[in-house]
N, C-alpha and C positions, 0 to 999 in steps of 0.2 A: 415485623420491622418496617417502618414507613420510610420511603426514600426521601431524602432532603435535597434542596437545590444543589446542583453541581458546584463544587469548589475546586477551582484550578489548583493543582498540586496539593490538594487536600489528601487525607489518609487514603480514602477509597481510590482516588486517582493514582497515587503513587504505588499502591499495592497492585492495582490492575496493570500498570505499566511494567512493574517488576515481574509479575507472573508471565505476561506475554513475552517479554524479552528472554527471560530464563528458559521458558519452554521452547522458544524458537532456536535456542543455542544448545541447551543441554540434551534435549531429546535427539536431535540429529547427531550429536557426538556419540551418544549411545548406539544409535542405529548404524553408524559408520562401521562398528565392529561386527555387525551381523552379515549374513550372506546377501549376495546380490538379489536373490529371489525375495528375501524378506524386505529389503529396501524397496524393490519394485512394487511389491504388494502394498506396502505402506503408502508409497507415492501414488499409486493408482487409486487407492481408497480415499486418501486425502483430496486428490484432484476431483474425484467424483462428488465428494461432499461439498467442496468449494463451488463447483459448477452448479450443482443443484441449488445451493444456497443463493447464489447470485441470480439465478433464473427465478427463484421463488420470492426473492426480496420484494419486487414490485407488488406482488399479491399480498403478502402478509403485512408489509408496511402500510399499504393503502386500506386493507380490509380490517385489520386489527388495531392499528395505531393511528388511524385517521390522517395519514400523510397523503398529500395530493399525489396522484400517480405520476404526474410529470416531474416530481421531485426525486423519485426513487427508481428510475430506470437505471440499468447497469452501465452508466456512462462516466461515473466518477473515476478518478485515477486509480484508487484502491480497488474498485470493482474490476476495472480493466486489467489491473495487475494480477488480481486473483485468478481471472480467467486465463491470462497469459501464462502464468506459472503452472496452472493446472494443465493446460494443453501441452506445455513443455514436458511435464512429468509423464504424459501419455505418449506423445509422438516424438519427443526429444529434438524438436526444431530449435536450433541454437538461438536465433533472433528472439524467440519467445522468452528464453531465459534472460537474455541481456536486457530487454525492455522491462521485464518484471523485476529484475534485480534493482535497477535504478529507480523505477517508479515505486516499487513496493517499499524499499528501504527509505527513500526520500519522502514520498507521500505518506507512507505508513507511519513512520516515526512522527511526522508532523501531525497526523491525525491522532496518534496516541497522546501527544503532548497537548494538543488543542482540540479535544473531541467536541463534535457538534451534538452534545447531549444535554438536556435541560436538568436532569436529576442524577444524583449519585446512586451507588449500589444500595439496595437491591432492585432498583428500577429495571424493568425488562429491556428497555431501550439501551440502557447502559451496558447490560450483560451481553445483548446481541451485538452491540457495537464492538466490544472488545473481543468477543469470540470470533467475529468475522475477520477483524483485522489481525487477530492473533493467528487464526488459521492461515491467512495469506502469508504472514511472516514466517510461520512454521514451514510452509511449503517452500519458501525461498531458502530458509535455513537447511531444509532437507536436500534440496537440489545442490546447494553450495557445499555443505559440510559432508553429509552422508554420501552423496553421489559425486563429490569432488569436482564440481564445476566452479569456474571463476571468470570474472570479466577481464578483458584486456583493453589496451588503449583504443583499439579499433571498436571495441564494444561501447565505449563512451561516445564515440563519434556517431555510431549507428543509433544509439539510444537518443541522442540529441536530435538527430534528423527525424526519427520516427515521432518524437515528442512534438516537434514543431509542426509536422504534418497533422498529427492527431489534434493538437491544440486548435488549429484552424478549423478542423472538422467539428470539434466540440463547440466552438464558438458559433458556427453555423447552426448546429443542432439547437443551441440555446435560443438563437434568433427565430428559428422555424417554430419551435414549440412554444416560445414565449414564457413569461412568468407563470408559475414559480420555478420553471426549469432553470437551474443555476449550476450546471456541471462544471467541475474544475473551478468553481467560484469565479467564473469570468464575468458574470453579470451583476453579482452583488456579494457583499461580504458574508461570511458564515454568521449564523445567529449567535454563537458563543464568542468568547474573547479569543482573538487571534492576532497574529502579526500583521494581518491585512488591515487592522484598525489604524496602523501607522502609515498606510499607503494612500495615494489619491483615490477618489471615488471611482469604482468600476465604470466603464472599461479602461479608464486612463491608467489603471494600475498594471495592465498586462505587460508592458515592457519591463517593469520592475519584477514581475513574477517570472518572466523569461530569464532575466539576469540572475535572479535568485536560484532558479532551476539549474542554470549552468554552473553556478558556484556549488550548489548542493551535489550535483553529479561529480564534480571535480573532487570535492571533499570525500565523498563516498569511495571514489577510486584511489584516493591518496595512499592509504595503507598498502595497496597492491603495488603502486608505483614505487614507493619506498622499498618494499620487499624486493622487487625486481632489480632496483638499482644496487641494493646491497648484495644480492645474489650474483649479479654480473661482475661486481668488483671482486667478490670472493673467487670467481671462476678465472680471473686474470692471473 
């Protein structure tokens, strides 16, 4: 079966999105009913796989897929989110969960909807892309659903602060490394179709990206805010 050019919201794209989201939700719901030991073993195992994958990516992308090494270092938001949630599953440091929750859901869903892949399934780049992002979202789902963690309003504030600091660092990394380094897409638009096509040319788009990030974090937290408001009214 020969892979065809990627079609945004084509059959392969929609099937991949559905599988990733269902797995990230349904499997943690099942694991929630298991023992704490089983949950921890699954979390440690998934975290190890994700960390090893992120560390190995620069090698296999550059050696087997002819990507320039400067393009594939683990500095993209989803890579950092995968590392952050993996470390949380191992050492249980709260800030790691909070950052990964907002970066992973916000950046991860954007990546799923607008993947930087040239070909459809069964192209290996397509498969690796969705396995990597799916694993990251599964880890967040496991931490949230199975291990019963959740963000609070202070979590939004901390995630925003960390994001702004890291954004400045990533921008500096792009400048130091030079093209084709384009982490967080601060230096150039993604190769595929994306919402950034509607924005000014980089880096003039950065204020808009920051604003969209603030909106996205707020939207992600909104269901929790609504739940807390309803719960507080019921308690009165």
